[in-house]
All heavy atoms as an XYZ file, in Angstrom:
942
protein
N      25.637     15.747     -2.289
C      25.065     14.446     -1.986
C      23.933     14.604     -0.988
O      24.000     15.398     -0.067
C      26.144     13.538     -1.425
C      25.642     12.171     -1.090
S      27.034     11.113     -0.734
C      26.210      9.919      0.239
N      22.916     13.820     -1.178
C      21.746     13.884     -0.308
C      22.069     13.282      1.056
O      22.673     12.211      1.150
C      20.594     13.133     -0.971
S      19.086     13.164      0.006
N      21.630     13.944      2.091
C      21.868     13.477      3.451
C      21.181     12.139      3.704
O      21.710     11.270      4.371
C      21.362     14.519      4.451
C      21.359     14.041      5.872
C      22.546     13.928      6.581
C      20.188     13.688      6.501
C      22.544     13.489      7.895
C      20.176     13.241      7.802
C      21.356     13.145      8.499
N      19.996     11.959      3.144
C      19.201     10.767      3.418
C      19.653      9.536      2.641
O      19.168      8.452      2.880
C      17.731     11.041      3.117
C      17.166     12.121      3.981
C      16.884     13.371      3.468
C      16.922     11.887      5.320
C      16.380     14.370      4.272
C      16.409     12.883      6.130
C      16.135     14.114      5.599
O      15.630     15.093      6.394
N      20.576      9.683      1.698
C      20.994      8.531      0.911
C      21.830      7.547      1.708
O      21.976      6.395      1.313
C      21.772      8.995     -0.316
O      22.964      9.627      0.081
N      22.368      7.960      2.824
C      23.193      7.055      3.625
C      22.396      6.366      4.731
O      22.949      5.582      5.487
C      24.351      7.830      4.246
O      23.856      8.835      5.100
N      21.105      6.632      4.833
C      20.267      6.072      5.885
C      19.370      4.995      5.285
O      18.794      5.192      4.223
C      19.395      7.169      6.539
C      18.490      6.585      7.603
C      20.262      8.258      7.119
N      19.255      3.852      5.945
C      18.345      2.811      5.502
C      17.033      2.949      6.265
O      17.022      2.861      7.486
C      18.947      1.420      5.733
C      18.040      0.322      5.257
C      17.891      0.069      3.914
C      17.327     -0.434      6.157
C      17.052     -0.937      3.466
C      16.491     -1.438      5.733
C      16.345     -1.686      4.374
N      15.955      3.185      5.539
C      14.655      3.366      6.166
C      13.937      2.031      6.301
O      14.063      1.158      5.453
C      13.801      4.326      5.337
C      14.321      5.727      5.394
C      15.120      6.229      4.380
C      14.042      6.536      6.479
C      15.609      7.514      4.442
C      14.533      7.819      6.546
C      15.317      8.307      5.526
O      15.812      9.569      5.590
N      13.164      1.896      7.344
C      12.395      0.675      7.576
C      11.089      0.744      6.798
O      10.389      1.752      6.852
C      12.071      0.536      9.060
C      13.260      0.406      9.955
C      12.808      0.355     11.400
C      13.967      0.420     12.354
N      13.514      0.488     13.747
N      10.733     -0.324      6.111
C       9.428     -0.342      5.449
C       8.313     -0.599      6.459
O       8.549     -1.123      7.554
C       9.543     -1.497      4.454
C      10.608     -2.365      5.004
C      11.539     -1.482      5.773
N       7.111     -0.221      6.094
C       5.935     -0.444      6.935
C       5.397     -1.843      6.669
O       5.317     -2.285      5.524
C       4.841      0.568      6.611
C       5.189      1.962      6.956
N       4.825      2.552      8.133
C       5.888      2.891      6.288
C       5.275      3.793      8.166
N       5.931      4.026      7.054
N       4.997     -2.511      7.709
C       4.324     -3.805      7.626
C       2.989     -3.665      8.318
O       2.897     -3.038      9.377
C       5.165     -4.911      8.272
C       6.355     -5.280      7.434
C       7.544     -4.573      7.521
C       6.277     -6.315      6.526
C       8.629     -4.904      6.738
C       7.361     -6.654      5.729
C       8.523     -5.941      5.838
O       9.586     -6.266      5.042
N       1.939     -4.246      7.722
C       0.593     -4.075      8.252
C      -0.079     -5.416      8.465
O       0.149     -6.369      7.720
C      -0.241     -3.231      7.298
N      -0.918     -5.457      9.481
C      -1.827     -6.570      9.708
C      -3.228     -5.999      9.530
O      -3.692     -5.202     10.349
C      -1.658     -7.164     11.100
S      -2.796     -8.525     11.415
N      -3.869     -6.380      8.441
C      -5.168     -5.799      8.108
C      -6.248     -6.290      9.059
O      -7.145     -5.538      9.423
C      -5.527     -6.114      6.640
C      -6.883     -5.556      6.285
C      -4.472     -5.543      5.711
N      -6.170     -7.537      9.496
C      -7.204     -8.059     10.390
C      -7.171     -7.361     11.758
O      -8.218     -7.148     12.365
C      -7.064     -9.568     10.548
O      -5.808     -9.885     11.076
N      -5.987     -7.006     12.253
C      -5.858     -6.286     13.536
C      -5.890     -4.773     13.361
O      -6.001     -4.037     14.340
C      -4.559     -6.672     14.226
S      -4.463     -8.397     14.692
N      -5.738     -4.318     12.119
C      -5.688     -2.891     11.775
C      -4.545     -2.180     12.515
O      -4.741     -1.145     13.148
C      -7.030     -2.218     12.049
C      -8.155     -2.786     11.234
C      -9.428     -1.987     11.357
N      -9.899     -1.796     12.699
C     -10.782     -2.572     13.323
N     -11.274     -3.601     12.719
N     -11.170     -2.308     14.546
N      -3.339     -2.749     12.403
C      -2.144     -2.151     12.987
C      -1.032     -2.167     11.949
O      -1.058     -2.961     11.005
C      -1.672     -2.889     14.260
C      -2.683     -2.757     15.374
C      -1.377     -4.339     13.971
N      -0.057     -1.285     12.128
C       1.109     -1.281     11.245
C       2.356     -1.043     12.074
O       2.308     -0.434     13.149
C       0.973     -0.223     10.154
O       1.076      1.059     10.696
N       3.463     -1.538     11.547
C       4.753     -1.442     12.221
C       5.817     -1.106     11.197
O       5.676     -1.430     10.024
C       5.129     -2.788     12.869
C       4.093     -3.345     13.789
C       3.175     -4.269     13.327
C       4.028     -2.938     15.101
C       2.209     -4.789     14.173
C       3.070     -3.450     15.953
C       2.153     -4.379     15.489
N       6.900     -0.501     11.644
C       8.086     -0.303     10.815
C       9.122     -1.287     11.315
O       9.474     -1.273     12.490
C       8.611      1.123     10.950
C       7.746      2.158     10.302
C       8.301      3.520     10.592
C       8.684      4.183      9.315
N       9.220      5.520      9.521
N       9.579     -2.150     10.389
C      10.505     -3.189     10.810
C      11.536     -3.465      9.738
O      11.284     -3.309      8.560
C       9.756     -4.492     11.073
C       8.751     -4.377     12.171
C       8.615     -5.669     12.866
N       7.805     -5.466     14.067
C       7.008     -6.369     14.554
N       6.906     -7.527     13.977
N       6.332     -6.130     15.647
N      12.698     -3.920     10.177
C      13.705     -4.493      9.279
C      13.437     -5.992      9.248
O      13.525     -6.660     10.272
C      15.122     -4.265      9.800
C      15.574     -2.854      9.708
N      15.733     -2.200      8.515
C      15.897     -1.952     10.666
C      16.152     -0.969      8.738
N      16.253     -0.790     10.045
N      13.089     -6.500      8.082
C      12.843     -7.925      7.939
C      13.695     -8.431      6.784
O      13.704     -7.844      5.706
C      11.358     -8.221      7.690
C      10.527     -7.762      8.886
C      11.143     -9.710      7.439
C       9.041     -7.979      8.732
N      14.393     -9.516      6.999
C      15.220    -10.097      5.958
C      14.330    -10.717      4.885
O      13.227    -11.167      5.167
C      16.155    -11.171      6.534
C      17.203    -10.642      7.488
C      16.648    -10.443      8.887
O      15.684    -11.125      9.262
O      17.185     -9.576      9.600
N      14.837    -10.757      3.668
C      14.089    -11.343      2.565
C      13.819    -12.817      2.844
O      14.707    -13.563      3.265
C      14.865    -11.184      1.266
N      12.601    -13.233      2.633
C      12.231    -14.625      2.837
C      11.802    -14.948      4.258
O      11.234    -15.997      4.509
N      12.057    -14.058      5.203
C      11.662    -14.303      6.587
C      10.215    -13.874      6.781
O       9.785    -12.841      6.287
C      12.564    -13.533      7.544
N       9.464    -14.678      7.495
C       8.071    -14.352      7.768
C       7.983    -13.788      9.173
O       8.435    -14.403     10.133
C       7.217    -15.607      7.645
C       5.744    -15.324      7.724
C       4.941    -16.582      7.453
O       5.014    -17.089      6.331
O       4.253    -17.028      8.378
N       7.404    -12.605      9.289
C       7.295    -11.948     10.573
C       5.833    -11.950     10.999
O       4.998    -11.350     10.338
C       7.834    -10.524     10.478
C       8.199     -9.974     11.823
O       8.020    -10.613     12.843
N       8.704     -8.764     11.828
N       5.471    -12.600     12.095
C       4.068    -12.665     12.495
C       3.613    -11.397     13.222
O       4.407    -10.675     13.822
C       4.029    -13.869     13.433
C       5.395    -13.925     14.005
C       6.320    -13.433     12.928
N       2.323    -11.163     13.154
C       1.712    -10.052     13.889
C       1.783    -10.380     15.383
O       1.482    -11.506     15.784
C       0.264     -9.885     13.445
S      -0.668     -8.680     14.408
N       2.154     -9.416     16.219
C       2.224     -9.698     17.653
C       0.851     -9.913     18.289
O       0.753    -10.494     19.362
C       2.913     -8.467     18.236
C       2.855     -7.430     17.204
C       2.651     -8.087     15.889
N      -0.233     -9.471     17.622
C      -1.571     -9.625     18.178
C      -2.229    -10.939     17.795
O      -2.820    -11.615     18.628
C      -2.467     -8.468     17.724
C      -1.963     -7.135     18.206
O      -1.296     -7.050     19.224
N      -2.259     -6.085     17.469
N      -2.158    -11.307     16.508
C      -2.905    -12.466     16.023
C      -2.024    -13.574     15.451
O      -2.533    -14.623     15.080
C      -3.916    -12.042     14.977
S      -3.196    -11.451     13.439
N      -0.732    -13.362     15.321
C       0.255    -14.326     14.814
C       0.100    -14.623     13.324
O       0.731    -15.542     12.824
C       0.220    -15.616     15.621
N      -0.715    -13.864     12.594
C      -0.774    -14.005     11.140
C       0.420    -13.263     10.550
O       0.943    -12.332     11.160
C      -2.060    -13.407     10.592
C      -3.286    -14.175     11.013
C      -4.517    -13.591     10.381
N      -5.693    -14.289     10.860
C      -6.885    -13.742     10.973
N      -7.075    -12.490     10.614
N      -7.890    -14.442     11.418
N       0.851    -13.638      9.340
C       2.010    -12.935      8.759
C       1.682    -11.487      8.407
O       0.583    -11.181      7.928
C       2.347    -13.742      7.508
C       1.224    -14.667      7.288
C       0.416    -14.755      8.532
N       2.629    -10.595      8.672
C       2.474     -9.193      8.317
C       2.690     -9.022      6.814
O       3.467     -9.738      6.203
C       3.488     -8.334      9.076
C       3.312     -8.265     10.593
C       4.499     -7.542     11.215
C       2.026     -7.557     10.950
N       1.989     -8.042      6.225
C       2.099     -7.752      4.800
C       2.942     -6.488      4.637
O       2.717     -5.496      5.337
C       0.698     -7.528      4.183
C       0.799     -7.188      2.717
C      -0.175     -8.738      4.406
N       3.897     -6.533      3.724
C       4.728     -5.358      3.475
C       3.882     -4.309      2.761
O       3.348     -4.543      1.676
C       5.946     -5.722      2.638
S       7.030     -4.306      2.378
N       3.746     -3.137      3.369
C       2.922     -2.074      2.804
C       3.758     -1.018      2.090
O       3.200     -0.133      1.458
C       2.089     -1.419      3.902
N       5.064     -1.063      2.180
C       5.917     -0.115      1.482
C       6.437      0.978      2.392
O       6.106      1.051      3.575
N       7.243      1.835      1.808
C       7.886      2.904      2.574
C       6.981      4.115      2.799
O       7.156      4.862      3.744
C       9.167      3.361      1.866
C      10.257      2.341      1.907
C      10.502      1.536      0.817
C      11.031      2.175      3.037
C      11.500      0.588      0.841
C      12.031      1.227      3.080
C      12.265      0.423      1.979
N       6.006      4.336      1.907
C       5.162      5.536      1.981
C       3.776      5.258      2.538
O       2.850      6.019      2.302
C       5.038      6.161      0.585
C       6.368      6.644      0.058
O       7.200      7.077      0.868
O       6.579      6.586     -1.161
N       3.600      4.196      3.264
C       2.294      3.829      3.815
C       1.967      4.715      5.004
O       2.770      4.880      5.915
C       2.298      2.365      4.242
C       1.013      1.901      4.852
C      -0.151      1.873      4.119
C       0.968      1.472      6.163
C      -1.334      1.436      4.677
C      -0.199      1.026      6.737
C      -1.360      1.006      5.989
N       0.780      5.289      4.973
C       0.275      6.069      6.102
C      -0.953      5.336      6.618
O      -2.018      5.357      5.991
C      -0.084      7.480      5.676
N      -0.807      4.669      7.736
C      -1.890      3.847      8.259
C      -3.052      4.709      8.733
O      -2.847      5.716      9.409
C      -1.378      3.004      9.421
N      -4.279      4.329      8.369
C      -5.437      5.046      8.902
C      -5.610      4.728     10.387
O      -5.015      3.764     10.900
C      -6.609      4.504      8.077
C      -6.132      3.251      7.468
C      -4.649      3.287      7.428
N      -6.406      5.512     11.082
C      -6.648      5.198     12.496
C      -7.271      3.804     12.649
O      -7.994      3.338     11.769
C      -7.640      6.276     12.947
C      -7.490      7.374     11.970
C      -7.077      6.751     10.689
N      -6.998      3.170     13.746
C      -7.470      1.799     13.963
C      -8.992      1.705     13.960
O      -9.563      0.699     13.541
C      -6.913      1.288     15.283
C      -7.139     -0.169     15.481
C      -6.376     -0.671     16.666
N      -6.539     -2.120     16.742
C      -6.119     -2.843     17.725
N      -5.473     -2.279     18.716
N      -6.310     -4.134     17.729
N      -9.669      2.711     14.390
C     -11.127      2.692     14.460
C     -11.794      2.917     13.097
O     -12.989      2.710     12.960
C     -11.606      3.737     15.453
C     -11.336      5.148     15.002
C     -11.721      6.187     16.045
N     -11.341      7.506     15.603
C     -10.149      8.038     15.727
N      -9.181      7.361     16.294
N      -9.885      9.250     15.283
N     -11.021      3.336     12.091
C     -11.569      3.624     10.758
C     -11.603      2.338      9.925
O     -10.721      2.056      9.125
C     -10.714      4.695     10.076
C     -11.388      5.274      8.849
O     -12.458      4.759      8.450
O     -10.848      6.241      8.288
N     -12.654      1.561     10.115
C     -12.789      0.258      9.466
C     -12.912      0.417      7.956
O     -12.387     -0.396      7.195
C     -14.003     -0.502     10.047
C     -14.205     -1.836      9.353
C     -13.828     -0.702     11.542
N     -13.582      1.452      7.496
C     -13.762      1.663      6.055
C     -12.429      1.931      5.356
O     -12.163      1.401      4.286
C     -14.724      2.809      5.800
C     -16.131      2.477      6.203
C     -17.057      3.609      5.924
N     -18.410      3.235      6.319
C     -19.466      3.913      6.011
N     -19.359      5.036      5.312
N     -20.662      3.504      6.394
N     -11.597      2.738      5.952
C     -10.291      3.019      5.348
C      -9.422      1.765      5.343
O      -8.692      1.513      4.382
C      -9.593      4.149      6.103
N      -9.510      0.967      6.387
C      -8.731     -0.275      6.421
C      -9.238     -1.275      5.395
O      -8.473     -2.111      4.905
C      -8.723     -0.877      7.816
C      -7.646     -0.283      8.675
C      -7.786      0.693      9.603
C      -6.257     -0.617      8.633
N      -6.558      0.992     10.165
C      -5.603      0.198      9.590
C      -5.488     -1.503      7.902
C      -4.235      0.139      9.821
C      -4.125     -1.572      8.130
C      -3.515     -0.758      9.081
N     -10.531     -1.215      5.036
C     -11.028     -2.109      3.981
C     -10.411     -1.742      2.638
O     -10.140     -2.616      1.814
C     -12.555     -2.071      3.918
O     -13.017     -0.829      3.450
N     -10.165     -0.454      2.404
C      -9.491     -0.019      1.179
C      -8.033     -0.474      1.198
O      -7.510     -0.971      0.195
C      -9.594      1.513      1.009
C      -8.807      1.982     -0.191
C     -11.047      1.935      0.899
N      -7.376     -0.335      2.337
C      -5.993     -0.786      2.468
C      -5.915     -2.293      2.222
O      -5.005     -2.778      1.535
C      -5.432     -0.430      3.869
C      -4.108     -1.114      4.127
C      -5.294      1.075      4.014
N      -6.886     -3.055      2.731
C      -6.907     -4.503      2.526
C      -7.046     -4.840      1.050
O      -6.399     -5.774      0.556
C      -8.049     -5.123      3.320
N      -7.866     -4.092      0.320
C      -8.036     -4.347     -1.116
C      -6.754     -4.042     -1.884
O      -6.355     -4.803     -2.775
C      -9.193     -3.513     -1.658
N      -6.097     -2.942     -1.549
C      -4.856     -2.557     -2.238
C      -3.753     -3.570     -1.952
O      -3.087     -4.058     -2.868
C      -4.423     -1.130     -1.828
C      -3.036     -0.816     -2.336
C      -5.419     -0.106     -2.341
N      -3.566     -3.910     -0.686
C      -2.517     -4.867     -0.335
C      -2.862     -6.272     -0.821
O      -1.974     -7.056     -1.149
C      -2.287     -4.866      1.178
C      -1.718     -3.585      1.768
C      -1.599     -3.710      3.283
C      -0.392     -3.224      1.152
N      -4.143     -6.591     -0.894
C      -4.571     -7.888     -1.392
C      -4.263     -8.089     -2.867
O      -4.101     -9.221     -3.329
N      -4.169     -7.013     -3.609
C      -3.809     -7.089     -5.025
C      -2.301     -7.105     -5.235
O      -1.829     -7.122     -6.361
C      -4.415     -5.910     -5.790
C      -5.896     -6.041     -6.024
C      -6.258     -7.254     -6.864
O      -5.571     -7.512     -7.871
O      -7.209     -7.951     -6.500
N      -1.555     -7.062     -4.152
C      -0.102     -7.123     -4.262
C       0.559     -5.773     -4.481
O       1.746     -5.706     -4.768
N      -0.190     -4.686     -4.345
C       0.374     -3.354     -4.501
C       0.945     -2.885     -3.171
O       0.522     -3.318     -2.105
C      -0.694     -2.370     -4.984
C      -1.277     -2.662     -6.356
C      -2.445     -1.730     -6.627
C      -0.223     -2.508     -7.422
N       1.897     -1.979     -3.247
C       2.498     -1.388     -2.057
C       2.389      0.125     -2.148
O       2.190      0.678     -3.219
C       3.966     -1.797     -1.944
C       4.140     -3.261     -1.697
C       5.560     -3.711     -1.782
N       6.468     -2.830     -1.052
C       7.733     -3.110     -0.816
N       8.246     -4.232     -1.233
N       8.505     -2.283     -0.175
N       2.519      0.771     -1.039
C       2.498      2.231     -0.983
C       3.933      2.721     -1.101
O       4.571      3.091     -0.124
C       1.854      2.708      0.317
C       0.382      2.404      0.401
C      -0.074      1.167      0.848
C      -0.554      3.333      0.006
C      -1.421      0.883      0.920
C      -1.905      3.059      0.073
C      -2.332      1.833      0.532
O      -3.664      1.554      0.590
N       4.461      2.669     -2.310
C       5.822      3.090     -2.600
C       5.805      4.157     -3.677
O       4.785      4.459     -4.260
C       6.674      1.913     -3.101
C       7.178      1.047     -1.978
O       7.328      1.561     -0.865
O       7.407     -0.143     -2.230
N       6.958      4.672     -3.961
C       7.072      5.629     -5.042
C       8.313      6.475     -4.928
O       8.930      6.810     -5.913
N       8.695      6.817     -3.750
C       9.881      7.644     -3.578
C      11.127      6.783     -3.667
O      11.100      5.593     -3.411
C       9.847      8.364     -2.243
C       8.690      9.334     -2.145
C       8.854     10.179     -0.905
N       7.678     10.965     -0.669
C       7.486     12.167     -1.145
N       8.396     12.720     -1.900
N       6.394     12.826     -0.880
N      12.215      7.420     -4.023
C      13.484      6.692     -4.035
C      13.907      6.444     -2.589
O      13.279      6.922     -1.650
C      14.534      7.512     -4.772
O      14.746      8.731     -4.112
N      14.968      5.721     -2.418
C      15.422      5.360     -1.083
C      15.727      6.551     -0.196
O      15.552      6.502      1.011
N      16.186      7.650     -0.806
C      16.539      8.806      0.026
C      15.354      9.756      0.205
O      15.439     10.689      0.984
C      17.723      9.548     -0.584
S      17.369     10.340     -2.151
N      14.266      9.567     -0.507
C      13.094     10.410     -0.313
C      13.069     11.660     -1.167
O      12.116     12.416     -1.122
N      14.090     11.894     -1.971
C      14.100     13.119     -2.762
C      13.909     12.826     -4.249
O      14.111     13.690     -5.074
C      15.387     13.902     -2.540
S      16.864     13.013     -3.023
N      13.536     11.617     -4.587
C      13.362     11.215     -5.987
C      12.001     11.581     -6.522
O      11.599     12.728     -6.572
N      11.222     10.576     -6.872
C       9.933     10.783     -7.506
C       8.804     10.867     -6.492
O       8.980     10.556     -5.322
C       9.692      9.658     -8.495
C       9.857      8.299     -7.876
C       9.911      7.226     -8.916
C      10.264      5.931     -8.194
N      10.415      4.812     -8.982
N       7.635     11.240     -6.966
C       6.462     11.365     -6.103
C       5.874      9.979     -5.825
O       6.018      9.071     -6.618
C       5.415     12.251     -6.779
C       5.825     13.697     -6.853
C       6.008     14.323     -5.493
O       5.162     14.109     -4.595
O       7.004     15.027     -5.304
N       5.162      9.822     -4.712
C       4.526      8.535     -4.420
C       3.481      8.188     -5.481
O       2.826      9.065     -6.030
C       3.856      8.758     -3.068
C       4.502      9.935     -2.492
C       4.995     10.771     -3.629
N       3.329      6.906     -5.750
C       2.346      6.438     -6.716
C       0.952      6.561     -6.128
O       0.776      6.557     -4.914
C       2.626      4.993     -7.090
C       3.955      4.833     -7.784
C       4.247      3.382     -8.033
C       5.636      3.239     -8.617
N       6.093      1.872     -8.644
N      -0.035      6.652     -7.009
C      -1.414      6.789     -6.563
C      -1.936      5.468     -6.003
O      -1.683      4.403     -6.552
C      -2.311      7.230     -7.730
C      -3.760      7.242     -7.334
C      -4.283      8.310     -6.626
C      -4.579      6.162     -7.603
C      -5.594      8.301     -6.213
C      -5.885      6.142     -7.196
C      -6.392      7.214     -6.499
O      -7.697      7.201     -6.085
N      -2.657      5.556     -4.911
C      -3.421      4.450     -4.355
C      -4.741      5.031     -3.848
O      -4.763      6.118     -3.276
C      -2.698      3.770     -3.185
C      -1.366      3.169     -3.548
C      -1.523      1.973     -4.469
N      -0.233      1.406     -4.810
C       0.345      1.511     -5.993
N      -0.240      2.182     -6.949
N       1.499      0.953     -6.225
N      -5.870      4.329     -4.040
C      -7.158      4.848     -3.557
C      -7.172      4.977     -2.035
O      -6.550      4.182     -1.336
C      -8.175      3.813     -4.038
C      -7.409      2.622     -4.430
C      -6.008      3.048     -4.702
N      -7.848      6.000     -1.546
C      -7.922      6.245     -0.105
C      -9.325      6.016      0.450
O      -9.485      5.811      1.642
C      -7.509      7.689      0.219
C      -6.175      8.111     -0.319
C      -5.003      7.748      0.491
N      -5.089      8.184      1.873
C      -4.300      7.700      2.810
N      -3.403      6.804      2.514
N      -4.397      8.108      4.041
N     -10.357      6.108     -0.407
C     -11.736      5.975      0.069
C     -12.416      4.803     -0.623
O     -11.971      4.323     -1.665
C     -12.541      7.250     -0.204
O     -12.635      7.443     -1.614
C     -11.900      8.473      0.443
N     -13.542      4.386     -0.050
C     -14.288      3.287     -0.646
C     -14.920      3.694     -1.970
O     -15.087      2.856     -2.858
C     -15.346      2.802      0.336
C     -14.694      2.135      1.542
C     -15.669      1.797      2.604
N     -16.394      0.588      2.255
C     -17.301      0.045      3.030
N     -17.593      0.594      4.190
N     -17.918     -1.054      2.665
N     -15.253      4.979     -2.126
C     -15.813      5.451     -3.396
C     -14.776      5.337     -4.509
O     -15.104      4.918     -5.632
C     -16.288      6.895     -3.257
N     -13.540      5.700     -4.220
C     -12.466      5.558     -5.215
C     -12.244      4.083     -5.543
O     -12.014      3.730     -6.704
C     -11.176      6.178     -4.696
C     -11.224      7.676     -4.568
C      -9.985      8.256     -3.901
O      -9.149      7.473     -3.393
O      -9.856      9.482     -3.891
N     -12.328      3.227     -4.558
C     -12.153      1.793     -4.774
C     -13.281      1.238     -5.642
O     -13.037      0.478     -6.580
C     -12.096      1.070     -3.434
C     -11.913     -0.440     -3.459
C     -10.578     -0.804     -4.076
C     -12.032     -0.998     -2.065
N     -14.525      1.631     -5.352
C     -15.666      1.173     -6.155
C     -15.543      1.609     -7.599
O     -15.830      0.843     -8.520
C     -16.975      1.711     -5.573
C     -17.552      0.889     -4.471
C     -18.973      1.290     -4.157
N     -19.139      2.721     -3.928
C     -19.003      3.316     -2.752
N     -18.685      2.618     -1.686
N     -19.176      4.614     -2.620
N     -15.122      2.861     -7.821
C     -14.982      3.373     -9.187
C     -13.938      2.576     -9.959
O     -14.142      2.228    -11.126
C     -14.604      4.852     -9.156
N     -12.842      2.247     -9.323
C     -11.791      1.495    -10.010
C     -12.181      0.038    -10.238
O     -11.819     -0.549    -11.252
C     -10.485      1.593     -9.238
C      -9.785      2.896     -9.604
C      -9.124      3.559     -8.436
N      -8.618      4.874     -8.806
C      -9.334      5.981     -8.740
N     -10.591      5.967     -8.351
N      -8.808      7.145     -9.083
N     -12.957     -0.541     -9.334
C     -13.458     -1.900     -9.554
C     -14.431     -1.935    -10.731
O     -14.399     -2.861    -11.538
C     -14.153     -2.423     -8.300
C     -13.204     -2.922     -7.265
C     -13.924     -3.569     -6.108
N     -12.971     -4.162     -5.190
C     -13.203     -4.350     -3.918
N     -14.364     -4.016     -3.385
N     -12.284     -4.895     -3.148
N     -15.287     -0.926    -10.827
C     -16.241     -0.860    -11.941
C     -15.514     -0.713    -13.272
O     -15.875     -1.359    -14.265
C     -17.210      0.299    -11.734
N     -14.488      0.117    -13.315
C     -13.711      0.302    -14.546
C     -12.981     -0.986    -14.905
O     -12.906     -1.358    -16.077
C     -12.723      1.483    -14.388
C     -11.705      1.507    -15.501
C     -13.490      2.788    -14.357
N     -12.454     -1.690    -13.908
C     -11.741     -2.943    -14.179
C     -12.677     -3.979    -14.794
O     -12.309     -4.677    -15.746
C     -11.125     -3.483    -12.892
N     -13.891     -4.060    -14.294
C     -14.852     -5.019    -14.842
C     -15.302     -4.587    -16.231
O     -15.359     -5.396    -17.163
C     -16.066     -5.162    -13.888
C     -17.184     -5.943    -14.548
C     -15.627     -5.819    -12.594
N     -15.606     -3.302    -16.384
C     -16.120     -2.795    -17.662
C     -15.080     -2.887    -18.774
O     -15.392     -3.303    -19.886
C     -16.588     -1.356    -17.493
C     -17.222     -0.776    -18.743
C     -17.781      0.618    -18.528
N     -16.800      1.495    -17.926
C     -17.038      2.250    -16.854
N     -18.202      2.236    -16.268
N     -16.097      3.017    -16.363
N     -13.836     -2.532    -18.492
C     -12.798     -2.527    -19.516
C     -12.035     -3.836    -19.610
O     -11.245     -4.020    -20.533
C     -11.809     -1.383    -19.259
C     -12.421     -0.012    -19.402
C     -11.407      1.091    -19.170
O     -10.211      0.784    -18.952
O     -11.812      2.258    -19.208
N     -12.237     -4.728    -18.663
C     -11.542     -6.004    -18.690
C     -10.066     -5.919    -18.344
O      -9.286     -6.763    -18.762
N      -9.690     -4.905    -17.582
C      -8.291     -4.783    -17.151
C      -8.155     -5.397    -15.763
O      -9.125     -5.487    -15.010
C      -7.818     -3.303    -17.124
C      -7.892     -2.691    -18.499
C      -8.613     -2.498    -16.139
N      -6.962     -5.841    -15.390
C      -6.782     -6.375    -14.032
C      -7.046     -5.293    -12.980
O      -6.757     -4.107    -13.194
C      -5.314     -6.800    -14.009
C      -4.872     -6.849    -15.418
C      -5.756     -5.938    -16.190
N      -7.605     -5.709    -11.866
C      -7.904     -4.762    -10.786
C      -6.636     -4.077    -10.309
O      -6.659     -2.896     -9.956
C      -8.596     -5.477     -9.627
C      -8.989     -4.610     -8.442
C      -9.928     -3.484     -8.870
C      -9.629     -5.449     -7.361
N      -5.532     -4.780    -10.319
C      -4.247     -4.204     -9.896
C      -3.907     -2.967    -10.723
O      -3.457     -1.957    -10.196
C      -3.165     -5.266    -10.051
C      -1.805     -4.827     -9.676
C      -0.788     -5.934     -9.951
N       0.521     -5.481     -9.631
C       1.255     -5.967     -8.656
N       0.803     -6.939     -7.909
N       2.457     -5.479     -8.418
N      -4.115     -3.046    -12.027
C      -3.842     -1.895    -12.896
C      -4.835     -0.764    -12.653
O      -4.458      0.406    -12.618
C      -3.896     -2.320    -14.360
C      -3.612     -1.185    -15.326
C      -3.786     -1.598    -16.775
O      -3.491     -2.755    -17.099
O      -4.214     -0.738    -17.568
N      -6.099     -1.100    -12.457
C      -7.114     -0.071    -12.229
C      -6.881      0.661    -10.911
O      -7.148      1.862    -10.809
C      -8.511     -0.689    -12.252
N      -6.375     -0.037     -9.898
C      -6.105      0.611     -8.612
C      -4.923      1.560     -8.691
O      -4.769      2.434     -7.828
C      -5.837     -0.443     -7.540
C      -7.038     -1.271     -7.086
C      -6.607     -2.343     -6.113
C      -8.104     -0.397     -6.486
N      -4.075      1.425     -9.699
C      -2.904      2.287     -9.849
C      -3.200      3.560    -10.611
O      -2.336      4.427    -10.719
C      -1.789      1.530    -10.575
O      -1.425      0.413     -9.842
N      -4.389      3.688    -11.153
C      -4.742      4.853    -11.960
C      -5.220      6.009    -11.102
O      -6.155      5.860    -10.322
C      -5.857      4.507    -12.942
C      -5.505      3.481    -13.965
C      -6.706      3.232    -14.851
N      -6.410      2.231    -15.866
C      -7.300      1.815    -16.749
N      -8.533      2.294    -16.720
N      -6.960      0.931    -17.648
N      -4.637      7.208    -11.268
C      -5.166      8.378    -10.554
C      -6.570      8.728    -11.031
O      -7.431      9.091    -10.245
C      -4.192      9.500    -10.904
C      -2.965      8.811    -11.378
C      -3.393      7.493    -11.946
N      -6.813      8.602    -12.341
C      -8.134      8.793    -12.912
C      -8.561      7.439    -13.457
O      -7.886      6.886    -14.327
C      -8.087      9.836    -14.036
C      -9.444     10.075    -14.679
O     -10.464      9.675    -14.082
O      -9.475     10.646    -15.781
N      -9.670      6.878    -12.971
C      -9.994      5.523    -13.370
C     -10.264      5.347    -14.869
O     -10.100      4.254    -15.396
C     -11.252      5.193    -12.558
C     -11.808      6.488    -12.135
C     -10.651      7.444    -12.069
N     -10.645      6.401    -15.566
C     -10.968      6.291    -16.983
C      -9.765      6.515    -17.896
O      -9.843      6.251    -19.088
C     -12.080      7.264    -17.345
C     -13.386      7.032    -16.555
C     -14.399      8.097    -16.890
C     -13.931      5.652    -16.815
N      -8.670      7.015    -17.373
C      -7.478      7.255    -18.180
C      -6.477      6.129    -17.956
O      -6.059      5.887    -16.827
C      -6.818      8.600    -17.773
O      -7.793      9.624    -17.863
C      -5.650      8.913    -18.664
N      -6.090      5.427    -19.027
C      -5.112      4.347    -18.843
C      -3.750      4.889    -18.433
O      -3.354      5.979    -18.810
C      -5.029      3.677    -20.209
C      -5.909      4.426    -21.121
C      -6.561      5.535    -20.379
N      -3.050      4.107    -17.632
C      -1.700      4.487    -17.214
C      -0.770      4.211    -18.382
O      -0.781      3.156    -18.977
C      -1.261      3.666    -15.988
C       0.162      3.984    -15.619
C      -2.188      3.948    -14.829
N       0.051      5.191    -18.729
C       0.900      4.981    -19.872
C       2.208      5.519    -19.699
O       3.237      5.583    -19.575
């Protein structure tokens, strides 16, 4: 049995406007405000790695991903399951996926999930 299967991990919550993230236990349906600006925190998932606060460009990519309702998840609860799902890390990757979404007429959410923007996820 996996050692980590008995531990409950806290998901990451982010405030994109303040460019901060926290790990918190939040009950379903409860709204947790940002301690800096009092806006609601967005659940970023278990595998979220927050960029440095001064990196405004990276946070703009995080804002686009979280704005589409995607999370940085992929591993099972114990961490030994599957690999994390792809999410763009740079503005160039974000631009490429936006262009493909417009050109092919697919939702931006689907285009952001593609490791290669020209290959459909299947």
